[in-house]
C-alpha positions as CSV (number, residue, x, y, z in Angstrom):
1,X,-123.7,16.0,-10.4
2,X,-126.9,14.6,-11.3
3,X,-126.9,12.6,-14.3
4,X,-123.5,10.4,-15.8
5,X,-124.4,9.3,-19.3
6,X,-122.5,6.0,-20.2
7,X,-121.3,5.3,-23.5
8,X,-119.4,2.4,-24.7
9,X,-117.4,2.9,-27.9
10,X,-115.7,0.0,-30.3
11,X,-115.0,0.8,-33.7
12,X,-117.4,3.8,-33.9
13,X,-115.2,5.8,-36.1
14,X,-117.7,8.7,-38.3
15,X,-120.7,7.0,-36.6
16,X,-120.7,9.2,-33.4
17,X,-121.8,12.5,-34.3
18,X,-125.8,12.4,-33.6
19,X,-124.6,10.8,-30.2
20,X,-122.1,13.2,-29.4
21,X,-124.6,16.4,-30.7
22,X,-127.8,15.1,-28.6
23,X,-125.3,15.3,-25.5
24,X,-124.1,18.5,-26.2
25,X,-127.6,19.6,-27.1
26,X,-129.2,18.9,-23.9
27,X,-131.4,21.5,-22.4
28,X,-130.2,20.0,-18.8
29,X,-126.6,20.5,-18.3
30,X,-125.7,19.3,-15.0
31,X,-124.3,16.0,-16.3
32,X,-121.2,13.8,-17.1
33,X,-120.5,11.9,-20.1
34,X,-118.3,9.0,-19.8
35,X,-116.9,7.5,-23.0
36,X,-115.2,4.3,-22.7
37,X,-113.1,2.9,-25.6
38,X,-113.1,-0.7,-25.6
39,X,-110.0,-1.3,-27.0
40,X,-110.7,0.5,-30.4
41,X,-108.5,0.0,-33.8
42,X,-110.0,2.6,-36.4
43,X,-109.2,6.0,-34.5
44,X,-112.2,5.9,-32.3
45,X,-110.2,6.7,-29.3
46,X,-108.1,9.5,-30.7
47,X,-111.5,11.1,-31.8
48,X,-112.6,10.8,-28.1
49,X,-109.3,12.3,-26.7
50,X,-109.8,15.1,-28.8
51,X,-113.9,15.5,-28.1
52,X,-113.2,15.4,-24.3
53,X,-110.5,17.7,-24.4
54,X,-112.8,20.2,-25.8
55,X,-115.5,19.7,-23.2
56,X,-114.9,19.5,-19.7
57,X,-118.0,17.4,-19.2
58,X,-116.9,14.6,-21.4
59,X,-114.3,12.4,-20.2
60,X,-113.0,8.9,-21.8
61,X,-111.4,5.7,-20.4
62,X,-109.6,3.3,-22.3
63,X,-109.2,-0.3,-22.4
64,X,-105.7,-1.8,-23.8
65,X,-107.6,-4.7,-25.7
66,X,-111.4,-5.4,-26.6
67,X,-112.9,-6.5,-23.3
68,X,-116.6,-6.6,-24.5
69,X,-119.3,-4.5,-24.0
70,X,-120.6,-5.8,-20.8
71,X,-116.9,-4.9,-19.5
72,X,-117.2,-1.5,-20.7
73,X,-120.1,-0.7,-19.2
74,X,-118.9,-1.8,-16.1
75,X,-116.1,0.4,-16.3
76,X,-118.3,3.7,-16.7
77,X,-120.4,2.5,-13.9
78,X,-117.3,2.1,-12.0
79,X,-116.1,5.7,-12.6
80,X,-119.7,7.5,-12.8
81,X,-120.0,10.3,-10.1
82,X,-123.7,10.9,-11.2
83,X,-126.5,10.8,-8.6
84,X,-128.3,9.0,-11.7
85,X,-127.4,7.0,-14.3
86,X,-128.1,7.1,-18.3
87,X,-126.8,4.4,-20.8
88,X,-126.3,5.6,-24.5
89,X,-124.6,3.7,-27.5
90,X,-122.7,5.4,-29.4
91,X,-124.6,4.9,-32.8
92,X,-128.2,6.3,-31.0
93,X,-128.9,9.8,-30.0
94,X,-131.0,11.4,-27.1
95,X,-133.8,13.7,-27.5
96,X,-132.5,16.9,-26.3
97,X,-134.8,17.5,-23.6
98,X,-134.2,13.6,-22.4
99,X,-132.3,14.4,-19.1
100,X,-134.4,17.5,-18.7
101,X,-137.5,15.3,-18.4
102,X,-135.7,12.3,-16.8
103,X,-134.8,14.6,-13.9
104,X,-138.6,15.6,-13.3
105,X,-139.4,12.0,-13.3
106,X,-136.8,11.3,-10.9
107,X,-138.0,14.2,-8.8
108,X,-141.5,13.1,-8.4
109,X,-141.4,10.1,-6.3
110,X,-137.7,9.2,-6.1
111,X,-137.9,5.6,-8.1
112,X,-135.0,3.2,-8.2
113,X,-135.7,3.2,-12.3
114,X,-137.7,5.1,-14.9
115,X,-138.5,3.5,-17.9
116,X,-139.3,5.6,-21.1
117,X,-140.4,4.9,-24.8
118,X,-137.9,5.1,-27.8
119,X,-138.1,5.7,-31.6
120,X,-136.9,2.8,-34.0
121,X,-134.5,4.8,-36.4
122,X,-134.5,5.3,-39.7
123,X,-138.2,4.2,-39.6
124,X,-139.3,6.7,-36.9
125,X,-141.8,4.0,-35.2
126,X,-142.4,5.0,-31.6
127,X,-142.4,2.3,-29.3
128,X,-143.6,2.8,-25.7
129,X,-142.6,0.9,-22.1
130,X,-145.1,-1.5,-21.1
131,X,-147.2,-1.4,-18.0
132,X,-146.3,-4.1,-15.3
133,X,-146.6,-4.4,-11.4
134,X,-143.4,-6.7,-11.7
135,X,-140.8,-5.6,-14.3
136,X,-138.3,-8.6,-13.4
137,X,-140.9,-11.1,-13.9
138,X,-142.4,-9.8,-17.0
139,X,-138.5,-9.2,-18.5
140,X,-137.7,-13.1,-17.6
141,X,-141.1,-13.9,-19.6
142,X,-139.8,-12.7,-22.3
143,X,-142.5,-9.8,-22.7
144,X,-140.1,-7.1,-23.6
145,X,-136.7,-6.8,-24.8
146,X,-133.9,-6.4,-21.9
147,X,-132.1,-3.4,-23.6
148,X,-130.9,-1.3,-20.8
149,X,-130.4,2.3,-22.5
150,X,-134.5,2.1,-22.4
151,X,-134.1,3.2,-18.7
152,X,-132.7,5.9,-16.3
153,X,-131.2,4.3,-13.2
154,X,-130.6,5.5,-9.2
155,X,-126.7,5.6,-9.2
156,X,-127.9,3.3,-6.2
157,X,-129.0,0.5,-8.0
158,X,-125.7,0.8,-10.4
159,X,-123.1,1.0,-7.4
160,X,-124.8,-1.8,-6.0
161,X,-124.4,-3.9,-9.1
162,X,-120.6,-3.0,-8.8
163,X,-120.4,-4.0,-5.5
164,X,-122.1,-7.6,-5.7
165,X,-121.1,-8.6,-9.5
166,X,-118.0,-8.6,-11.4
167,X,-117.2,-8.0,-15.2
168,X,-116.9,-10.8,-17.7
169,X,-116.4,-11.0,-21.5
170,X,-119.9,-10.6,-23.1
171,X,-121.1,-9.4,-26.3
172,X,-124.5,-11.2,-26.3
173,X,-126.8,-11.1,-23.4
174,X,-125.1,-8.5,-21.6
175,X,-128.4,-6.5,-21.6
176,X,-130.3,-9.6,-20.3
177,X,-127.6,-9.9,-17.5
178,X,-127.6,-6.5,-16.7
179,X,-131.5,-6.2,-16.8
180,X,-131.8,-8.9,-14.3
181,X,-129.6,-7.4,-11.7
182,X,-130.9,-3.8,-12.2
183,X,-134.4,-4.9,-11.7
184,X,-133.6,-7.4,-9.1
185,X,-132.3,-4.6,-7.1
186,X,-134.8,-2.1,-7.5
187,X,-137.5,-1.5,-4.9
188,X,-139.4,1.2,-7.3
189,X,-139.9,1.6,-10.9
190,X,-141.8,4.1,-12.8
191,X,-143.2,4.5,-16.6
192,X,-142.6,7.7,-18.3
193,X,-144.9,7.2,-21.4
194,X,-142.8,9.6,-23.5
195,X,-140.2,9.0,-26.4
196,X,-136.2,10.0,-25.0
197,X,-134.2,7.6,-27.0
198,X,-133.7,7.1,-30.5
199,X,-132.4,3.7,-31.4
200,X,-130.6,3.0,-34.8
201,X,-131.7,-0.1,-35.8
202,X,-129.9,0.1,-39.2
203,X,-126.2,0.2,-38.6
204,X,-123.2,0.1,-36.4
205,X,-123.4,-1.5,-33.2
206,X,-127.2,-2.2,-33.3
207,X,-126.7,-4.3,-36.6
208,X,-126.4,-8.2,-36.3
209,X,-124.4,-10.0,-39.3
210,X,-126.3,-11.1,-42.4
211,X,-124.4,-14.0,-42.5
212,X,-124.0,-17.0,-39.8
213,X,-121.3,-19.4,-39.3
214,X,-120.5,-21.9,-36.8
215,X,-117.8,-19.8,-35.4
216,X,-120.4,-17.1,-35.0
217,X,-122.9,-19.5,-33.3
218,X,-120.2,-20.1,-31.1
219,X,-119.1,-16.5,-30.1
220,X,-122.7,-16.1,-29.7
221,X,-123.3,-18.8,-27.3
222,X,-120.2,-18.4,-25.5
223,X,-121.3,-14.6,-24.5
224,X,-124.8,-15.7,-23.8
225,X,-123.8,-18.6,-21.7
226,X,-121.4,-16.6,-19.4
227,X,-124.4,-14.1,-19.2
228,X,-126.7,-16.5,-18.2
229,X,-124.7,-18.1,-15.7
230,X,-123.8,-14.8,-13.7
231,X,-127.4,-14.1,-14.1
232,X,-128.5,-17.3,-12.3
233,X,-125.7,-16.8,-9.4
234,X,-127.5,-13.5,-8.7
235,X,-130.7,-14.5,-8.6
236,X,-130.2,-17.5,-6.7
237,X,-128.4,-15.3,-4.1
238,X,-130.8,-12.4,-4.0
239,X,-133.9,-13.1,-5.6
240,X,-134.3,-16.8,-5.0
241,X,-138.3,-17.0,-5.8
242,X,-137.4,-16.0,-9.5
243,X,-134.9,-18.8,-9.9
244,X,-137.3,-20.5,-12.2
245,X,-137.9,-17.5,-14.2
246,X,-134.7,-16.8,-14.4
247,X,-133.6,-20.2,-15.9
248,X,-136.6,-19.6,-18.0
249,X,-134.5,-16.2,-19.3
250,X,-131.7,-18.2,-20.3
251,X,-133.5,-20.6,-22.4
252,X,-135.0,-17.3,-24.3
253,X,-131.5,-16.4,-24.9
254,X,-130.5,-19.5,-26.4
255,X,-133.8,-19.6,-28.5
256,X,-132.9,-16.1,-29.3
257,X,-129.1,-17.3,-30.6
258,X,-130.6,-20.3,-32.4
259,X,-133.3,-18.1,-34.1
260,X,-131.0,-15.5,-35.4
261,X,-128.3,-17.9,-36.5
262,X,-130.9,-20.7,-38.2
263,X,-132.5,-18.0,-40.0
264,X,-129.1,-16.3,-41.6
265,X,-127.6,-20.2,-42.1
266,X,-126.4,-20.3,-45.4
267,X,-128.4,-23.8,-46.3
268,X,-130.4,-26.6,-44.0
269,X,-127.4,-28.4,-43.2
270,X,-125.8,-25.5,-41.3
271,X,-129.4,-24.7,-39.8
272,X,-129.3,-28.5,-38.7
273,X,-125.6,-28.4,-37.3
274,X,-126.9,-25.4,-35.4
275,X,-129.4,-27.6,-33.9
276,X,-126.9,-30.3,-32.9
277,X,-124.5,-27.8,-31.0
278,X,-127.5,-27.0,-28.6
279,X,-128.3,-30.7,-28.3
280,X,-124.7,-31.8,-27.7
281,X,-124.4,-29.1,-25.1
282,X,-127.4,-30.6,-23.1
283,X,-130.0,-27.9,-23.9
284,X,-132.8,-30.4,-25.0
285,X,-135.9,-27.9,-24.5
286,X,-133.7,-25.3,-27.1
287,X,-133.2,-28.2,-29.4
288,X,-136.7,-29.5,-29.5
289,X,-138.0,-25.9,-29.9
290,X,-135.7,-25.5,-32.8
291,X,-137.0,-28.9,-34.4
292,X,-140.6,-28.5,-33.7
293,X,-140.9,-24.6,-34.4
294,X,-137.9,-23.2,-36.0
295,X,-137.4,-25.9,-38.8
296,X,-140.9,-25.1,-40.3
297,X,-140.6,-21.4,-39.7
298,X,-137.1,-21.2,-41.6
299,X,-138.6,-22.9,-44.5
300,X,-141.4,-20.0,-44.7
301,X,-138.9,-17.6,-44.0
302,X,-136.5,-18.7,-47.1
303,X,-139.4,-18.9,-49.3
304,X,-140.6,-15.4,-48.6
305,X,-137.0,-13.8,-49.0
306,X,-136.0,-15.8,-52.0
307,X,-139.2,-16.3,-54.5
308,X,-141.4,-13.2,-55.0
309,X,-144.3,-15.7,-55.6
310,X,-144.3,-16.5,-51.8
311,X,-144.1,-12.8,-50.6
312,X,-147.5,-12.9,-49.0
313,X,-146.4,-15.8,-46.6
314,X,-147.2,-15.0,-43.2
315,X,-144.6,-15.4,-40.6
316,X,-145.4,-15.1,-36.4
317,X,-143.8,-12.0,-35.1
318,X,-140.5,-13.1,-33.1
319,X,-141.1,-11.0,-30.2
320,X,-144.0,-13.4,-29.4
321,X,-142.8,-16.6,-31.1
322,X,-139.6,-17.1,-29.2
323,X,-140.5,-16.7,-25.7
324,X,-141.9,-20.2,-23.8
325,X,-145.5,-20.2,-24.1
326,X,-146.3,-22.1,-21.0
327,X,-146.8,-20.5,-17.7
328,X,-144.7,-21.5,-14.8
């Protein structure tokens, strides 16, 4: 079997039609689709049972409780039989020619990882993979988002990951962990300048909550902290020359969490308490970044969002704003 497509699912009843259809319509048919029901309570598990009974290429594994997105992906990785692996979120979908084009890319030089472009839905905006000679360094410098579904992988990378790493609870920062491990294990990475994936930025698994609370901040932090500790453990053991960059990448995760929660804080008292949260946990650089950069950004953000007369306020792009500016 050439491809295993791994699809984690948690409470996505009624939201998987485009995902499933894109798999059924693939022009390249030598693949299996592995769905992992991560303890859904909304009927998603029953839907997947019926789906998989109707197509021999589809199978489903059920977690008896919610174990997190990272753990669901580990379950799929552990059962994958294909020689190449594709990750697909259940509220996203693939181009019908995606697997066909990925096979051609893998057959041409047998790279460990193939990177490809995506379409940001529902806006129809294409985003192409960047060019770099060192993907691990470029990722850790915060120059591209770490989403693992923007790449396809040789099964050897996935098998090695299952061998040297273990699952842990993580719903925030799981892509950062996997990206560090996958790129750390890869020897060859190929860029395919075509858009093969449609990412739903408006709903479902891809949507972040609009209201921030202290409880949500703690949940985000606990997941990111677990991701960061496991990532650092892997890098120190297998790619020690990248340790300083890995530490920077972990700080970037904390910056992202602080930014997302501060911007959605109901008032400045909550925003300041989020800063204190990171200070109390010893992340002084993140705290100082929040004081120096995020507070003035939030002032402009709130004015732009709430008062029409300030609609023209220019806000810096967060993709360049969040990563550390200084070079290591």
